[in-house]
C-alpha positions in Angstrom: 60.2 -56.6 -41.6 60.3 -60.2 -41.9 60.2 -60.4 -38.2 58.1 -58.6 -37.7 55.4 -60.4 -40.4 56.8 -63.4 -38.5 56.1 -62.7 -35.0 52.5 -61.5 -36.0 51.9 -64.7 -38.3 52.7 -66.5 -34.8 50.5 -64.8 -32.4 47.5 -65.4 -35.2 49.1 -69.5 -34.8 48.5 -69.0 -31.1 45.3 -67.8 -31.8 45.9 -64.8 -30.6 44.7 -60.9 -31.8 47.1 -58.2 -33.6 46.3 -55.1 -32.2 47.3 -51.3 -32.1 47.6 -50.3 -36.2 48.0 -54.0 -37.0 44.0 -54.3 -37.2 43.4 -51.4 -39.1 44.5 -51.7 -41.8 41.8 -52.8 -45.1 42.4 -53.1 -48.9 39.2 -53.6 -50.3 36.8 -52.0 -48.7 32.9 -51.9 -49.5 33.6 -48.3 -51.5 36.3 -50.5 -53.5 33.7 -53.6 -54.0 31.2 -51.1 -54.7 33.7 -49.5 -57.4 34.2 -52.4 -58.9 30.5 -53.6 -59.3 29.4 -50.8 -61.0 32.6 -50.1 -63.0 31.1 -54.0 -64.8 27.2 -52.2 -64.7 26.3 -54.0 -61.2 24.4 -51.5 -59.0 25.5 -52.3 -55.4 23.2 -52.8 -52.4 25.0 -52.2 -49.5 25.9 -48.6 -48.6 30.1 -48.1 -49.1 30.2 -46.1 -45.4 28.3 -49.1 -44.1 28.9 -50.0 -40.1 27.9 -53.1 -38.5 25.6 -52.7 -35.2 24.9 -55.2 -33.0 21.4 -56.3 -33.1 20.6 -54.4 -35.6 22.2 -54.5 -39.3 24.3 -57.8 -37.9 23.5 -60.8 -35.9 25.7 -62.5 -33.7 24.8 -65.8 -32.2 26.7 -68.2 -29.6 26.2 -71.7 -29.4 28.1 -74.5 -26.8 28.4 -78.1 -26.9 29.3 -79.6 -23.8 29.5 -83.4 -23.2 29.6 -85.3 -20.5 32.3 -88.2 -19.3 29.4 -90.7 -20.5 29.9 -88.8 -24.3 26.0 -87.6 -23.6 25.3 -83.6 -25.1 24.0 -81.2 -22.7 20.4 -80.3 -24.6 17.9 -77.7 -23.6 14.3 -78.0 -24.5 12.7 -74.5 -25.4 9.8 -72.6 -24.3 10.1 -70.5 -26.7 6.2 -70.7 -28.6 7.5 -70.5 -32.1 9.5 -74.0 -31.1 7.6 -74.7 -27.9 8.6 -78.1 -26.3 11.4 -79.3 -29.2 15.1 -79.6 -28.1 18.6 -77.6 -29.2 21.3 -76.3 -27.9 22.1 -74.3 -25.1 22.5 -71.2 -27.2 21.3 -67.5 -28.4 21.6 -64.1 -29.3 25.1 -62.0 -28.2 24.0 -58.8 -26.2 25.5 -55.6 -27.0 28.9 -55.2 -24.2 29.1 -58.8 -23.9 31.7 -60.8 -25.1 31.5 -63.5 -27.0 32.7 -65.9 -23.6 30.4 -63.9 -21.8 26.7 -64.7 -24.0 27.8 -68.0 -24.2 28.3 -68.6 -20.0 25.1 -66.4 -19.5 23.1 -68.7 -22.0 24.5 -71.7 -20.8 23.0 -70.5 -17.8 20.0 -69.1 -18.2 19.4 -72.3 -20.9 20.6 -75.4 -18.8 20.8 -73.9 -15.2 24.9 -74.9 -15.6 27.7 -72.5 -14.8 30.0 -73.6 -17.6 33.7 -73.1 -18.8 34.7 -72.2 -22.5 37.5 -73.8 -24.1 37.7 -73.2 -27.6 35.5 -72.3 -30.6 35.1 -75.1 -32.6 33.3 -73.9 -35.7 32.4 -70.3 -37.3 28.8 -70.3 -38.9 27.9 -67.5 -41.8 25.2 -66.8 -43.6 26.0 -63.6 -46.4 28.2 -61.5 -44.0 25.4 -60.8 -41.5 24.9 -63.3 -39.8 27.5 -65.2 -37.8 26.6 -67.9 -34.9 30.4 -68.8 -33.0 30.1 -72.3 -31.6 32.4 -73.4 -28.2 32.8 -76.3 -26.5 34.0 -76.3 -22.4 32.9 -78.1 -19.7 30.9 -77.8 -16.6 32.1 -76.0 -13.3 28.9 -75.8 -11.0 25.1 -75.4 -11.2 22.4 -77.5 -11.1 20.5 -78.6 -13.7 17.2 -77.4 -15.0 13.8 -79.4 -14.5 10.4 -79.0 -15.3 9.9 -77.1 -11.6 12.4 -74.5 -12.7 10.6 -73.4 -15.9 10.3 -70.3 -17.1 11.0 -68.2 -20.6 14.7 -69.1 -21.2 13.8 -73.0 -21.6 11.4 -75.8 -20.1 14.1 -77.8 -18.5 17.6 -79.4 -19.3 18.8 -82.5 -19.9 21.3 -85.0 -20.4 20.7 -86.6 -24.6 23.1 -89.8 -25.4 20.8 -90.6 -27.9 19.2 -87.5 -30.5 16.6 -90.0 -32.1 15.3 -90.0 -28.2 14.4 -86.2 -28.7 12.9 -83.5 -31.4 14.8 -81.4 -32.5 14.1 -78.0 -33.0 16.7 -78.0 -36.5 18.8 -80.4 -36.9 21.5 -77.7 -38.2 23.2 -78.3 -34.9 23.9 -82.0 -35.3 27.2 -81.4 -37.4 27.9 -79.8 -33.9 28.0 -82.1 -31.6 29.9 -84.4 -33.5 32.4 -81.9 -34.0 32.4 -81.7 -30.3 32.7 -85.6 -30.1 35.8 -85.8 -31.9 37.0 -83.4 -30.2 37.1 -84.5 -26.9 38.6 -87.7 -28.2 41.3 -86.4 -30.7 42.8 -82.6 -28.6 44.5 -85.2 -26.0 46.6 -87.2 -28.8 47.5 -83.5 -30.5 45.4 -84.4 -33.3 43.3 -80.6 -33.7 43.8 -77.2 -33.3 45.1 -75.7 -29.8 42.0 -74.3 -27.9 41.7 -70.5 -29.4 39.7 -68.3 -28.1 38.0 -65.4 -29.5 41.0 -63.1 -28.3 39.9 -59.0 -27.4 40.7 -57.1 -29.9 37.9 -54.4 -31.2 37.3 -53.6 -34.8 34.7 -50.8 -36.1 34.2 -53.0 -39.3 34.0 -57.1 -40.6 37.0 -57.3 -41.7 38.3 -61.0 -43.3 42.4 -61.4 -43.4 44.1 -63.5 -45.1 47.2 -65.9 -44.1 47.8 -66.7 -47.8 50.0 -69.7 -48.5 52.0 -70.9 -51.3 54.8 -73.2 -51.7 57.7 -72.2 -54.1 58.8 -75.0 -56.7 62.2 -74.1 -57.2 63.3 -74.1 -53.1 60.8 -76.0 -51.7 59.5 -73.9 -49.2 56.6 -71.7 -48.2 55.9 -68.4 -48.9 53.0 -66.3 -46.6 51.1 -63.5 -49.1 51.1 -60.0 -48.1 49.9 -56.5 -49.2 52.1 -53.6 -49.6 49.2 -51.0 -48.9 50.9 -48.3 -46.6 52.6 -50.7 -44.8 53.3 -54.4 -44.9 50.8 -56.6 -43.2 48.9 -60.0 -44.1 45.8 -58.8 -47.1 42.8 -58.0 -45.6 38.5 -56.9 -46.7 36.0 -55.4 -45.6 33.3 -58.5 -45.1 30.4 -57.2 -47.3 26.6 -57.9 -46.2 25.1 -58.8 -49.4 27.3 -61.5 -50.3 28.0 -64.7 -48.9 31.8 -65.1 -47.5 33.1 -67.0 -50.2 31.7 -64.8 -52.7 33.7 -62.2 -50.1 36.8 -64.2 -50.6 36.4 -65.0 -54.4 36.4 -60.9 -55.2 39.4 -60.9 -53.1 41.1 -63.2 -54.5 40.1 -61.6 -58.2 40.7 -58.0 -56.8 44.7 -59.2 -56.1 45.6 -62.0 -58.6 42.9 -61.4 -61.3 40.1 -63.0 -63.1 42.4 -66.3 -63.7 42.8 -66.9 -60.1 45.1 -70.2 -59.6 42.9 -72.6 -58.0 43.0 -72.4 -54.1 41.3 -73.5 -51.1 40.3 -72.4 -47.8 41.2 -74.0 -45.1 40.0 -73.1 -41.6 39.9 -70.2 -39.5 43.5 -69.2 -37.1 41.9 -66.7 -34.9 38.8 -64.9 -34.4 38.9 -61.1 -33.3 36.0 -59.5 -31.5 35.4 -56.9 -28.5 32.1 -55.3 -27.1 33.6 -51.9 -27.4 32.8 -51.6 -30.8 30.7 -54.3 -33.1 32.9 -55.3 -35.8 35.1 -58.4 -35.9 37.9 -59.9 -37.6 37.8 -63.5 -38.9 41.8 -64.8 -39.8 41.4 -67.1 -42.6 43.9 -69.7 -44.2 43.4 -69.8 -47.6 46.1 -72.2 -49.6 47.4 -72.6 -53.7 47.5 -75.4 -55.6 49.6 -74.4 -57.9 53.6 -73.2 -57.6 54.2 -69.5 -56.4 56.3 -69.7 -60.0 52.9 -70.3 -62.2 50.1 -67.4 -59.7 50.9 -64.3 -61.5 49.4 -61.0 -59.4 48.1 -57.6 -60.3 47.6 -56.4 -56.4 50.2 -54.4 -54.6 51.5 -57.6 -53.3 54.0 -59.6 -52.6 55.1 -63.4 -51.4 57.4 -63.6 -48.3 59.4 -66.7 -47.5 58.2 -68.3 -43.5 60.6 -68.8 -41.1 61.0 -72.9 -40.5 59.0 -72.7 -37.2 56.3 -71.0 -39.2 56.0 -73.0 -41.5 56.2 -76.6 -39.8 53.6 -74.9 -38.1 51.4 -74.5 -41.3 52.2 -77.4 -43.5 50.7 -79.4 -40.0 47.2 -77.7 -40.2 47.6 -78.1 -44.3 48.6 -81.9 -43.9 46.1 -82.9 -41.3 42.4 -82.1 -40.5 40.8 -80.6 -37.6 44.1 -78.2 -37.1 42.3 -74.8 -37.9 38.5 -73.6 -36.7 35.8 -75.1 -38.9 34.2 -72.3 -41.1 30.5 -73.2 -42.6 29.3 -70.4 -45.0 25.8 -71.7 -44.9 25.0 -69.6 -47.9 
């Protein structure tokens, strides 16, 4: 059992997905969440049988931050009537039967005229449990930059921009994303960044949050990871509630496992993203760290602590003690 769990954790730390029965477990479904709410006198707003439908009740958006050798960022000028003439990153909604990578390549080509090769996820943003934006960076590998003569309904033109103050942005929400890409470019080759991680092609019928919860055991000074014992041993996984923020879903799940007095813990970022256009769901693997030692954290759920192998302990410690070693999760609301 320990070897199997260790192997799965290694896959997640490598940014890979868990396939087969490993991706079917769900410890805290929306039906379970609704039951808890009802027991507290709260009327749930999400149907217990909720299923994500792309373009219906969930929206997946991609955005791409591309930098050239002069550290200029590729921007496009909006053609849409609501924001015509303003500037933004190449971005847009994913379409049915399209992977996150395919959507990114398509949006960059349509809006800038350039072909890109996405290298890694930079940030995953969520608003409620119904809107997700996958922000990637990579390199330009071909094409011709769009000029005003090539203006169409996708964009008016594109250009490399060195100073954002020189243009009018559609929204300032992309400034942080551009800064993040510049940090990545500076630090990746020095080993001060997470490895290049792209979404893993693993289908999910629902939107899931998989937790890698780690804690230090004081008596042995070793890291342990939380495992669920429901049905079979696996990493704790819950259904993302579309009516709640991701932080709220995380909090409710932690209370379910540790009780209302759950100790101080913090999410450090994502280890991987799993999504496949065969189905409209996804799975986010989130690293969560307890501040208190294992001996001081009681559990009420069907969970156990498993000591980590030395290799995975060292890898997790490097993520815990350094910035930018996991994919940033930005909860907008």
